[in-house]
C-alpha positions as a printed NumPy array, in Angstrom:
array([[-10.327,  -1.858, 119.739],
       [-12.146,   1.534, 120.213],
       [-11.248,   4.333, 122.048],
       [-13.257,   5.53 , 125.608],
       [-12.579,   8.81 , 127.418],
       [-12.867,   8.519, 131.389],
       [-13.341,  10.754, 134.002],
       [-12.257,   9.383, 137.279],
       [-11.478,  10.065, 141.111],
       [ -8.076,   8.791, 142.477],
       [ -7.368,   7.705, 146.278],
       [ -7.364,  11.77 , 147.455],
       [-10.393,  12.273, 145.874],
       [ -8.765,  14.214, 142.401],
       [-10.614,  14.469, 139.806],
       [ -8.452,  12.399, 135.992],
       [ -9.089,  12.283, 133.079],
       [ -7.776,  10.207, 130.229],
       [ -8.156,   7.636, 127.184],
       [ -7.973,   4.39 , 127.082],
       [ -8.93 ,   1.035, 125.021],
       [-10.857,  -1.666, 125.56 ],
       [-13.935,  -3.674, 124.352],
       [-16.713,  -2.066, 126.64 ],
       [-17.523,   0.604, 129.087],
       [-18.072,  -2.093, 131.739],
       [-14.066,  -3.367, 131.282],
       [-12.977,   0.731, 131.205],
       [-14.566,   0.652, 134.238],
       [-13.223,  -2.768, 136.11 ],
       [ -9.677,  -1.017, 134.508],
       [ -9.786,   1.979, 136.459],
       [-11.002,   0.282, 139.898],
       [ -7.997,  -2.114, 139.482],
       [ -5.973,   1.058, 138.857],
       [ -7.177,   2.496, 142.259],
       [ -9.813,   4.616, 140.722],
       [-13.351,   5.234, 140.876],
       [-14.889,   6.332, 137.476],
       [-17.387,   8.833, 136.82 ],
       [-18.008,   9.073, 133.422],
       [-17.076,   6.449, 130.491],
       [-18.142,   7.34 , 126.986],
       [-16.651,   6.383, 124.001],
       [-13.878,   8.628, 122.339],
       [-14.62 ,  10.401, 118.552],
       [-16.719,   7.119, 117.516],
       [-20.141,   6.168, 117.206],
       [-21.572,   2.677, 117.17 ],
       [-23.346,   2.351, 113.979],
       [-27.058,  -0.205, 114.664],
       [-26.023,  -3.986, 114.595],
       [-22.883,  -2.943, 117.119],
       [-20.336,  -4.748, 114.499],
       [-16.803,  -3.328, 115.278],
       [-16.332,  -1.445, 112.47 ],
       [-19.117,   0.888, 113.181],
       [-17.286,   1.694, 116.485],
       [-14.719,   3.166, 114.131],
       [-16.901,   5.574, 112.36 ],
       [-15.688,   9.33 , 113.535],
       [-16.813,  12.148, 115.139],
       [-13.494,  13.756, 114.835],
       [-13.953,  17.385, 112.478],
       [-11.926,  19.326, 113.401],
       [ -8.03 ,  19.337, 112.236],
       [ -4.429,  19.668, 114.065],
       [ -2.244,  22.428, 113.249],
       [  1.13 ,  21.494, 111.664],
       [  3.759,  21.319, 114.475],
       [  1.202,  18.29 , 115.564],
       [  0.978,  16.555, 112.525],
       [  4.191,  16.842, 112.171],
       [  5.416,  15.721, 115.366],
       [  2.802,  12.268, 115.728],
       [  3.619,  11.521, 112.22 ],
       [  7.814,  12.094, 112.723],
       [  7.92 ,   9.946, 116.181],
       [  5.475,   6.627, 114.751],
       [  7.884,   6.966, 111.597],
       [ 10.634,   6.989, 114.051],
       [  9.056,   3.548, 116.066],
       [  8.07 ,   1.808, 112.897],
       [ 12.238,   2.806, 112.275],
       [ 13.289,   1.246, 114.983],
       [ 11.587,  -2.008, 114.498],
       [  7.928,  -1.393, 116.842],
       [  4.392,  -2.607, 114.648],
       [  2.364,  -0.098, 113.065],
       [ -0.364,  -0.533, 115.902],
       [  2.449,  -0.428, 118.77 ],
       [  4.433,   2.691, 116.822],
       [  0.453,   4.448, 116.914],
       [ -0.575,   3.107, 120.425],
       [  3.067,   4.768, 122.361],
       [  2.928,   7.605, 120.207],
       [ -0.657,   7.845, 121.711],
       [ -0.225,   7.307, 125.194],
       [  2.944,   9.662, 125.913],
       [  1.109,  12.758, 123.613],
       [ -0.206,  15.592, 126.013],
       [ -2.735,  16.706, 123.808],
       [ -6.471,  14.885, 124.148],
       [ -6.939,  15.232, 120.825],
       [ -4.344,  13.677, 118.841],
       [ -4.49 ,  10.973, 122.122],
       [ -8.171,  10.533, 120.795],
       [ -7.352,  10.278, 116.93 ],
       [ -4.372,   8.393, 116.938],
       [ -6.338,   5.7  , 118.985],
       [ -9.265,   5.602, 116.614],
       [ -6.723,   5.101, 113.805],
       [ -5.269,   2.177, 115.384],
       [ -8.038,   0.498, 116.421],
       [ -8.873,   0.604, 111.99 ],
       [ -5.578,  -0.965, 111.953],
       [ -6.357,  -3.747, 114.616],
       [ -9.593,  -4.725, 112.641],
       [ -7.522,  -5.116, 109.868],
       [ -7.26 ,  -2.075, 107.47 ],
       [ -4.485,  -0.34 , 105.606],
       [ -3.124,   2.582, 107.689],
       [ -3.647,   4.489, 104.624],
       [ -7.326,   3.571, 105.142],
       [ -7.077,   4.486, 108.693],
       [ -5.982,   7.524, 107.799],
       [ -8.709,   7.854, 104.984],
       [-11.397,   8.186, 107.957],
       [-10.055,  12.016, 108.563],
       [ -9.389,  13.524, 105.231],
       [ -9.252,  16.856, 106.926],
       [ -6.564,  16.093, 109.763],
       [ -4.861,  13.847, 106.988],
       [ -5.173,  14.927, 103.177],
       [ -5.008,  13.241,  99.35 ],
       [ -1.14 ,  13.12 ,  99.266],
       [ -0.617,  12.065, 102.494],
       [ -3.245,   8.919, 102.78 ],
       [ -1.516,   7.755,  98.652],
       [  2.308,   8.283,  99.766],
       [  1.688,   6.539, 103.115],
       [ -0.759,   3.466, 100.659],
       [  2.661,   3.505,  98.512],
       [  5.019,   3.42 , 101.235],
       [  3.226,   0.308, 103.266],
       [  2.787,  -1.255,  99.71 ],
       [  6.517,  -1.021,  99.182],
       [  7.387,  -1.94 , 102.472],
       [  9.667,   1.256, 102.957],
       [  6.494,   2.743, 105.231],
       [  9.254,   4.73 , 107.641],
       [ 11.15 ,   6.279, 105.564],
       [  7.521,   8.038, 103.291],
       [  7.248,   9.747, 106.993],
       [ 10.209,  10.3  , 107.323],
       [  9.623,  12.493, 103.763],
       [  5.804,  13.353, 104.83 ],
       [  7.228,  14.93 , 108.178],
       [ 10.17 ,  17.005, 106.646],
       [  7.746,  18.458, 104.53 ],
       [  5.432,  19.539, 106.592],
       [  7.901,  21.238, 108.673],
       [  9.096,  22.607, 106.036],
       [  5.635,  24.286, 105.194],
       [  4.623,  25.154, 108.493],
       [  8.359,  26.856, 108.307],
       [  7.978,  29.371, 105.072],
       [  4.505,  29.981, 106.544],
       [  5.564,  31.065, 109.492],
       [  8.257,  33.382, 108.268],
       [  5.894,  34.411, 105.825],
       [  4.024,  35.791, 108.298],
       [  6.005,  36.748, 110.858],
       [  7.57 ,  38.944, 108.231],
       [  4.426,  40.904, 106.966],
       [  3.418,  41.813, 110.882],
       [  5.933,  44.917, 110.513],
       [  3.776,  46.485, 107.65 ],
       [  0.5  ,  45.408, 108.62 ],
       [  1.537,  47.614, 111.676],
       [  2.619,  50.752, 110.044],
       [  0.109,  50.579, 107.514],
       [ -2.757,  50.338, 110.174],
       [ -0.388,  53.058, 112.214],
       [ -0.225,  55.18 , 109.531],
       [ -3.899,  55.475, 109.013],
       [ -4.747,  56.445, 112.163],
       [ -2.575,  58.78 , 112.655],
       [ -4.   ,  60.635, 109.234],
       [ -7.522,  59.602, 110.563],
       [ -6.34 ,  61.79 , 113.055],
       [ -5.128,  64.649, 111.324],
       [ -8.18 ,  64.776, 109.253],
       [-10.928,  64.054, 111.611],
       [ -9.202,  65.731, 114.86 ],
       [ -6.213,  68.323, 113.976],
       [ -7.502,  70.091, 110.913],
       [-11.229,  71.176, 112.036],
       [ -9.194,  73.101, 114.771],
       [ -6.91 ,  74.987, 112.333],
       [ -9.928,  75.562, 109.967],
       [-11.431,  77.56 , 112.882],
       [ -8.5  ,  79.276, 113.507],
       [ -8.394,  80.336, 109.788],
       [-12.229,  81.427, 109.438],
       [-11.9  ,  83.75 , 112.134],
       [ -9.464,  85.737, 111.003],
       [-11.562,  86.178, 107.813],
       [ -8.597,  85.424, 105.525],
       [ -8.491,  83.538, 102.053],
       [ -6.956,  80.283, 102.606],
       [ -4.351,  78.991,  99.936],
       [ -5.792,  76.173,  97.815],
       [ -3.965,  73.37 ,  99.49 ],
       [ -5.897,  74.356, 102.459],
       [ -9.334,  74.348, 101.159],
       [ -8.516,  71.341,  99.511],
       [ -7.544,  69.605, 102.559],
       [-10.384,  71.728, 104.393],
       [-12.899,  69.044, 101.964],
       [-10.975,  66.199, 102.571],
       [-11.444,  67.19 , 106.445],
       [-15.208,  67.438, 106.178],
       [-15.769,  64.356, 103.698],
       [-13.442,  62.283, 105.803],
       [-15.731,  63.838, 109.213],
       [-18.795,  63.276, 107.489],
       [-18.67 ,  60.049, 105.682],
       [-15.864,  58.37 , 107.209],
       [-17.732,  55.765, 108.793],
       [-20.122,  54.991, 106.243],
       [-16.617,  54.564, 104.144],
       [-15.129,  52.502, 106.974],
       [-18.702,  50.324, 106.365],
       [-17.886,  50.335, 102.693],
       [-14.386,  48.744, 102.542],
       [-15.315,  46.018, 105.008],
       [-18.78 ,  44.905, 103.471],
       [-16.555,  45.197,  99.806],
       [-13.916,  42.626, 101.402],
       [-16.546,  40.924, 102.705],
       [-18.032,  40.728,  99.21 ],
       [-15.061,  39.696,  97.685],
       [-14.333,  36.756,  99.607],
       [-17.874,  35.817,  99.341],
       [-17.276,  36.17 ,  95.611],
       [-13.796,  33.832,  95.602],
       [-15.933,  30.895,  96.132],
       [-16.92 ,  30.697,  92.948],
       [-14.403,  29.323,  90.67 ],
       [-14.52 ,  31.501,  87.996],
       [-14.582,  34.649,  89.477],
       [-11.281,  33.366,  91.813],
       [ -9.846,  32.04 ,  88.604],
       [ -9.711,  35.526,  86.907],
       [ -8.625,  36.927,  90.103],
       [ -5.836,  34.753,  90.118],
       [ -4.752,  35.591,  86.242],
       [ -4.735,  39.208,  86.819],
       [ -2.051,  38.139,  89.78 ],
       [ -0.555,  36.452,  87.322],
       [ -0.27 ,  39.475,  84.401],
       [  1.478,  41.977,  87.422],
       [  5.199,  41.557,  87.055],
       [  6.755,  41.324,  91.145],
       [  3.263,  39.044,  91.478],
       [  3.218,  36.818,  88.711],
       [  7.008,  36.004,  90.021],
       [  5.752,  35.412,  93.898],
       [  2.47 ,  33.396,  92.597],
       [  4.809,  31.167,  89.564],
       [  7.792,  30.775,  92.412],
       [  5.577,  29.747,  95.338],
       [  3.223,  27.303,  93.601],
       [  5.421,  26.051,  91.565],
       [  7.547,  24.855,  95.024],
       [  4.731,  23.546,  96.53 ],
       [  3.956,  21.175,  93.088],
       [  7.606,  20.149,  92.622],
       [  7.698,  19.115,  96.13 ],
       [  4.721,  17.469,  96.604],
       [  5.031,  16.099,  92.991],
       [  8.942,  14.452,  94.644],
       [  7.547,  12.817,  97.763],
       [  4.746,  11.148,  95.588],
       [  7.352,  10.176,  92.69 ],
       [  9.59 ,   9.052,  95.099],
       [  7.553,   6.684,  97.097],
       [  6.249,   4.658,  94.245],
       [  2.973,   6.486,  93.695],
       [  2.06 ,   6.105,  89.95 ],
       [  2.495,   9.504,  88.367],
       [ -0.348,   9.943,  86.378],
       [ -2.072,   9.654,  90.224],
       [  0.939,  12.093,  91.272],
       [ -0.156,  14.766,  88.868],
       [ -3.757,  14.766,  90.08 ],
       [ -3.258,  14.784,  93.653],
       [ -0.23 ,  17.265,  93.275],
       [ -2.483,  19.094,  91.4  ],
       [ -4.014,  20.087,  94.484],
       [ -1.61 ,  21.854,  96.391],
       [ -1.373,  24.654,  93.587],
       [ -3.181,  27.307,  95.109],
       [ -3.831,  29.576,  91.442],
       [ -6.597,  28.075,  89.515],
       [ -4.437,  28.913,  85.784],
       [ -1.069,  27.286,  87.252],
       [ -3.71 ,  24.075,  88.227],
       [ -5.452,  24.194,  85.365],
       [ -2.135,  23.74 ,  83.405],
       [ -0.893,  20.889,  85.552],
       [ -4.283,  19.259,  84.919],
       [ -3.886,  20.026,  81.051],
       [ -0.467,  18.231,  81.999],
       [ -1.637,  14.986,  83.475],
       [ -4.101,  15.149,  80.66 ],
       [ -1.206,  14.496,  78.176],
       [  0.867,  12.262,  79.448],
       [ -2.321,  10.064,  80.146],
       [ -2.382,  10.157,  75.919],
       [  1.475,   9.938,  76.137],
       [  3.714,  12.717,  75.915],
       [  6.247,  13.63 ,  78.138],
       [  4.861,  15.806,  81.517],
       [  8.158,  18.278,  81.026],
       [  6.782,  19.123,  77.243],
       [  3.178,  19.324,  78.709],
       [  4.202,  21.514,  81.269],
       [  6.058,  24.449,  78.905],
       [  3.402,  24.195,  76.455],
       [  1.273,  25.923,  79.21 ],
       [  3.82 ,  28.457,  79.715],
       [  2.752,  28.637,  83.61 ],
       [  5.874,  27.33 ,  85.281],
       [  9.654,  28.633,  85.604],
       [ 11.838,  26.597,  83.013],
       [ 14.544,  25.809,  85.054],
       [ 12.287,  23.818,  86.398],
       [ 10.514,  22.411,  83.38 ],
       [ 14.5  ,  21.717,  82.982],
       [ 14.835,  18.998,  85.661],
       [ 11.77 ,  17.42 ,  84.936],
       [ 12.732,  17.049,  81.178],
       [ 16.362,  15.894,  83.036],
       [ 14.866,  13.423,  85.315],
       [ 12.633,  11.808,  83.196],
       [ 15.48 ,  10.945,  80.543],
       [ 17.679,  10.09 ,  83.319],
       [ 14.862,   7.708,  85.325],
       [ 15.109,  10.286,  88.798],
       [ 12.236,  11.992,  88.678],
       [ 11.664,  12.162,  92.174],
       [ 15.404,  13.312,  92.584],
       [ 15.383,  16.292,  90.041],
       [ 11.656,  17.46 ,  91.338],
       [ 13.321,  17.656,  94.771],
       [ 16.447,  19.793,  93.207],
       [ 14.004,  21.965,  91.59 ],
       [ 11.482,  22.376,  94.836],
       [ 15.084,  23.561,  96.489],
       [ 15.78 ,  26.061,  93.579],
       [ 12.171,  27.669,  94.307],
       [ 11.757,  27.602,  97.718],
       [ 14.89 ,  29.936,  97.657],
       [ 13.714,  31.994,  94.754],
       [ 10.516,  32.334,  96.591],
       [ 12.131,  33.437,  99.975],
       [ 14.447,  36.297,  97.921],
       [ 11.647,  37.319,  96.202],
       [  9.558,  37.596,  99.938],
       [ 12.827,  39.49 , 101.44 ],
       [ 13.104,  41.464,  98.351],
       [  8.781,  42.362,  98.348],
       [  8.981,  43.713, 101.952],
       [ 12.376,  45.052, 101.943],
       [ 10.422,  47.735,  99.15 ],
       [  7.392,  46.918, 101.162],
       [  8.272,  49.179, 104.202],
       [ 10.34 ,  52.274, 102.308],
       [  7.559,  52.589, 100.166],
       [  4.917,  52.847, 103.366],
       [  7.387,  55.099, 105.078],
       [  7.576,  57.038, 102.278],
       [  3.788,  57.691, 101.811],
       [  3.572,  58.022, 105.158],
       [  5.799,  60.696, 105.091],
       [  4.577,  62.766, 102.248],
       [  1.132,  62.547, 103.192],
       [  1.995,  64.688, 107.079],
       [  3.912,  67.01 , 104.861],
       [  0.516,  68.16 , 102.517],
       [ -1.252,  68.071, 105.674],
       [  1.305,  69.899, 107.416],
       [  1.935,  72.279, 104.651],
       [ -1.749,  72.87 , 103.717],
       [ -1.955,  74.417, 108.262],
       [  1.143,  76.066, 107.375],
       [  0.774,  77.988, 104.341],
       [ -2.073,  80.299, 105.57 ],
       [  0.326,  81.365, 108.902],
       [  3.306,  82.38 , 106.117],
       [  0.862,  83.986, 104.228],
       [ -0.462,  86.203, 107.063],
       [  2.748,  86.901, 108.567],
       [  3.269,  88.184, 105.068],
       [  0.533,  90.973, 105.527],
       [  1.229,  91.914, 109.156],
       [  5.136,  92.596, 107.269]])
């Protein structure tokens, strides 16, 4: 049953908007009149009918956007709770849509429900919105439907989404202060070189005094900044844009990602974050009953570092040929030994999902420690750099004054 958006007036003449389900716009108008509303406009919500008027055609999506992580985790957890309470899937989706205050979420859920009512599985219905529900979501939901444990699977997915959101929010929040410090430092240095230094230069030139080498160097830097600072800024912006465009090419992206893996601190951060995402995703999929080979193919997509992703895909090929997952990953030398050891233990004991979960938790703690250490090191470095740069500029301006005093005395 398709969903329709409506605009209507209530008895006081106040405009009301919403989304309800019905067979046709005419039926929706009748429903609105029964509620004491005067319909102004009724249109299909996020769907478009295909020629022929078949019911399946009414479920073709026009929903093009994404949902933020908070909305996604909330709706998944609400549906899981209702299913766990004994509600059928379509009723759980409808209840979640009804009580949602986000019109986009409501529209999306009602269209998913319409496909479920037409006989499609929930995983199939979610597949109509690949930008909202990634392949990992759909594969896990499909496994949960087949095993009869959909509520537990959805709970795990909600936990996974919330944990990723929390990790990303923590990192972004921690980067705010250093970013502000860098911007302020650059602005202060630019002001000193383009405004303060030129005024000091005029004073020194009037005195006709020979300037120290440091002061002459600073004068050259100041003149260069005044003459070419704008062009330099444009060049940096263009270089950043060109780099961003080049990162769309897999060969260039792979070389950059390989470079990160050769820098000590960056290597540790990249390995721990990508390994944690891989282990967590594979844990959810394996625990939900998704076949190992399919789980590996899906889990590889959450690994953003290209050499590490290629290592997972190579491992999947070796597993397909009969090798163990632990030995295949160990051969690539891309993943932490602790994770490989826990995977080997899980394969030997038949508790792969459980051991992957332990590995993911360990790697996430390691990632948090590395991020804290990196930020703890970055902030003092910015302060030292800023203090050193200002000290050099101040010395360059004061040295001629000191020499003048010596000449006078």
